[in-house]
N, C-alpha and C positions, 0 to 999 in steps of 0.2 A: 502494500499500499505505499501510495505516495505521502509527501509531509504536507500537513498545512504549514505554511510560510508567512509571518506577518510581516510586510516591508512599510517601514516610518519613512515617510516621504514618498512613497511610494509612485506619487502621480508628480513627482520629480524629472529632471532630465534622466539621470541615473535610474531612477526609482521604475520609471515606465517603461523602460527597453529592457530592465530587469527583471521586470512584473511579465512581460509578453513572452522572453525568452524561457522562462520559468515555467509558466503556461503550456508552453511546445512542449516540455519534458515529462507534463502531466502532473505537475505542483498543482493545488490548491493555494492561491492566493488570496491574500486579506492585506488590505490598504489602508494604514492610517495615516492621513495628510488634513492640514489647515486648509490646503489652496490657495496661499499664500500670493497677495494679489501684485508682489512685487516678481512673483515667478510667471504668475498665471494671469496678470494682465486684468484691467477695470471689471471684466467677466467672466471670474474663472470657470463658471459651469461653461463654458464655451471655449477654452481654451485646446489648442494643439494635445498639449501631451497630456492633457484629462479625458481629454474625449480618445485618445487611444485605448485608454485600458478602461473606459466608464461601464462598458457592459462586458467587462470580460474576468472583474476581478470581482470582492466583497468590499465593497466600502465603507469606510468608517470616518465621516469628518470629525477631525478631533483636535485637539492639541497636545504635543506632548508634557504640557508646562503643568496637565491637569490629571491626576491622579484616577479619576473615575474613567478618565479616556482610554489611560492605559488598562486599567482594570477590563474595561470588556473587549478592546482590541486582544487582549491578550487569552484569552478565554480558547480553549481545544487549541493551542496553538505549539506546532513543533520548534519552529526555530525562528526565529526574530532577527531581522536585517535591518541594522539603524543605521538609517541615512539621514533622516530628520535633521536639518539643521540649519541654521546662517552661514551662510559662506564669506562674504564679501570683505579682503584683508580692508581695505580700507576703509572701509565702512565700520567694520568692527571695532576702528580707534576710537570710536567717538558715540557710538550705538552701545556702549560695554555693559550696561544692564541685559539688553537683549540680547547679547550675544552669550553672556554668562545663564542667563535665566534657560534661553531653548538648547543648548550645547550641554550645559553643564548640569543644571538641575533638571531639564528632561532626562538625561539618562540616570541622573540620579535617582528618579521616582522609579523607572523601569526596574533596577538593579534594587531599589527597596522593596518595592512588590515580590521579587523572586526571592530574597530573602525572608520575607514574613509571610508569605501567601500561600498557600497551593495551587500550585501552575502546573503546567506538561510539557514546558521547553525543555527542549534537550541541544540547543547550541544557540551563539550567539553571534554575530558577525555586524561588527562595526566599524563603519564607514572612518577610518583615520585620514590624515592628510598629509602629503609631504612638507606644509607648513610649519610643521613640528622640529624640522631639521633646523631652522631659521636659515643663515647664508649656505648651511651645509661641509661639505667636505674639501679640502685645499691643498698646495703642496706649497709647500716654501722651501726655497733652494737652499736655506740655512735651518730652520726647523723641522723640516721634515712635514707629515702630515698635521692639517693645524685645523682647527676648527672657527673660523673668525667670529667678532661680534659684529652686532646690526654696523653698517659703515658711517660715519662722522660725517652731519650735517655741512659742516663747514668744506671740509672737500668736495661733495656733490655742489655745494653753491659755488663755486670756485670750477665744475665740471669735471670735477677726475670722481668717476662712477666706479671704480675700481678697486676689488676686495681687498683689504691690508691683514698680511699677518698680524696675530693679535701681541707675539710680542716681540717684533724688529718692524712692525709697521713698512713693511716692503710689500709690493704688488704680488699677488700669490696667483699660482694654477691651479682651476678647477678641476676638482675629480667626482667619477661618479658617485652618487650618496648611497652608502650601505646601510643596512638598517643597524647595523651596529655604531653607527655615526652619531654624535654626542646631538642631543636632544635642547635645543636651547629657541626657542619661538621668537621671531621677532616683532609679532602681532597677538592682538588679544585673539583672535581667530585663530592663529595657531594655538595660543595657549589654551584657548576651550578644547582645540582637538587634542592636542596631549593629554588635557585631565581626561577627557569622555574615553580615551584610548586604555590609559593607565586604570582610570577607575573600573571599565570592564574584565581587564586582564586581572587585577586583583579581587575581584569581586567572584568573578565567573572561577577562578581556581580552589576561593573557600567555601561556593555553594557548589563544587565538581560539575558546574556548566562547561564546557567545552567553549571557550572565546577563539573567536579569529580577527586579526585587525588586519586593515589595509590602508596602507598609507597612498591615497590617488595623487598621480601628477595631475597635469593640467589639460582634465576631460573635455573631450569636444567633439561637436557631431551631429548628423542630422537629429532635430528635435530639441535642441539646448534653446534655451529661453532668448527669444531675441525683445523682449520687452523689460530685461534687467539691467541696468546699468552701470549695475558695481562690480560682476564679475562675467569672467569669459569674455575674455580679448576677441578670440575672431566674429563673436554675435555681438559684441560691442562693434568694432570695426563694419560689420555687414549693415549694421540697421542703421551707421552713420552714412554708411557709401550708398544706401539704399534711400536716405535722405536726401542725399546731396549735400550732405556738410564737410567740410574740412576736416583730416585728421589729425590729429594733436598725439604726435609719438613723444612719449618720456625718454629722459636722460638723450643717451647719445644714438638710440637705437638697436646698441648692441649689445643688451640685455636679452636672457634670453628663459626659455621653458622647455620643457621635457613635455609635447603635445601628445595626448595618446587618444584614442578612437574610442568611441563607445560603445561597439561592440567588444574589443579588445578588456575595457574595463567589465563589462557583464561576463565575459568568458572565464575570466580570473576570478571575478566574486561567487560563481557557480564552482568554479572548481574548491573556492573555501567552503560551500556549504556542504560541499557532496562527500570531500578528501580528509579521512581522519587524521592524515600525516598534516593537515592544516592547522590541528588543535592547538591551540594556547600559543600561537603562533603569530607574530605580524608579519608584513611582504609589502613590498616596493611594488609600486602597480604602475608602470608605464610604458613611454616607447624605447626606453635607452638611449636616446636622440636627443640632441638640444636644437632649437630654433629659433634666431632672434627674432625678436619683435619687428625689426627692418622687415625681413626676408617673411614674415607673415602676410605684413601691407603689400609687398610687391607679388605674393601667391594673391592676395584675394583681389587686385586690381587686375591682376590678368585673366582670374577666371573670370569675375564681371564684366570683362572687357571695357572697363573706364580708366581714365587718367587724371578722375578727381585728386584734387591739391591734397598732399597732405606736407606736415613739417616737424622737422627733428627740433624739439622744442627746448630740453633742456631741465623742462620741470620736472621735478619725483615728487613721491608719494613716502612721506614716514612709514617704516613697516614693512612697504617692499625690500624685495632682496633681487640681487642682479642676476645672478645665471642659478639654474642648477639642470641636473638629469640625472637618472635614477640608476644605480646598478640594479639587476633582475638575475644577479647570480642565484638568490635565496630561494624566489619562486620558480625559478626554471628547472632548479635542484627538487625541490620541495614537489611542486605538483606538476612540473612540466609545464608551465606556462612559457609561451613565445607569441610577443604581440603578432597578429598578422597583418595589418594594415598598414602601411608608410604612410607619412607626413602630406605625400604627393597625394597617393589614394583618396587619401581619408578628406583631404581640402577641396579637391573634386567632387566628391559625393557632399561635403556638408554646403557648396557654394551651391549647387544645382539643388539641391533643397531648400535652400532659402529662397533663390529664386521664384520657387514654386510656392513662396506665402507669402500672403498678405503684409506688405510693409508695414513696420510697427512705427511708432510714436517713438520720435530719436529725445529721451530723456538724460542723456549722458552730460549736458551742460551744467542740468540741475545737479547733480552729482558731485560734477567736477567743482561747482560753486562749494557746495556743502563742506567739501573738504578744504577748499581756499579758506575760507571762512572758520573752518574749525583752526586753522593755523595747522594742516595736514601736508597740504600741497602747498610745494614750495615750486 
């Protein structure tokens, strides 16, 4: 008999794709989601993501901050995939109470129920984030492997965006970040994801409930919210392009991320659900490659066949990291995971999907001004 799986945030970007893939494998899916306006727009009931799963899952509209919603949603479930979270790095730096309430308190209620109530939960899968690593892992010519602190604001104001050795202050060379790398988040969002992950691991071991943590890199692909101005660089840029608005590229455009395609993320998550080898482990989930923001911009312009203006402004956000890409050795060795979709393939699929969607209102300028007014955008 296939298991009953509760997916919190199941009508979101990752959750909706995961739900559909699990249904195809014969699982019974229940979704707990609050249909956030920031993700689903002004009319959530008609959003693309919600309608993907609307008639295929058992849907509970609820809030992970409410104990009664958790109790109702957990009834007769075997596995919890906990994706529900606030996710914007920049936004987290000034909506601190909201991020801690949703990400930390919401998770604490789940674990408290499992510790004190009768339940049928056999496994927890928790969505963590690469943001818990902060700047990540680097090589210094003098001090070897180092884990730099957040970059100095004074340096960045002068146009120096390079990451420095925490001991000698010289520029350092980026290395792939593995799961044993030092954890020291540079944003409130990253801190909340670290706490989520560690709470689940500690509680899971004490309650004898296997936990699997996935440190997702920058997930993208068809279905990504085009109305959320706070997270998802490909969707933010795409919405601005479709509205014929100029693109402001922060720093010097050379900052980079590990962009991982949505189906690869879904496949990795299913391996964590199904494989016992994953129990009580955390894994990076990414492409294992880095792509600069400027390269993202050039790819989008090519795929949309447009020459819309963009500028490399030197602006920067406090809390942002410079570069990263994941070391995938552990998830490859333990679970046999290898990403299948290259960035070149994935961006074509994403742009083709965007071009068939209704153009969303571009709210990026509003989020830009919010950060500037809070002193977080320089």
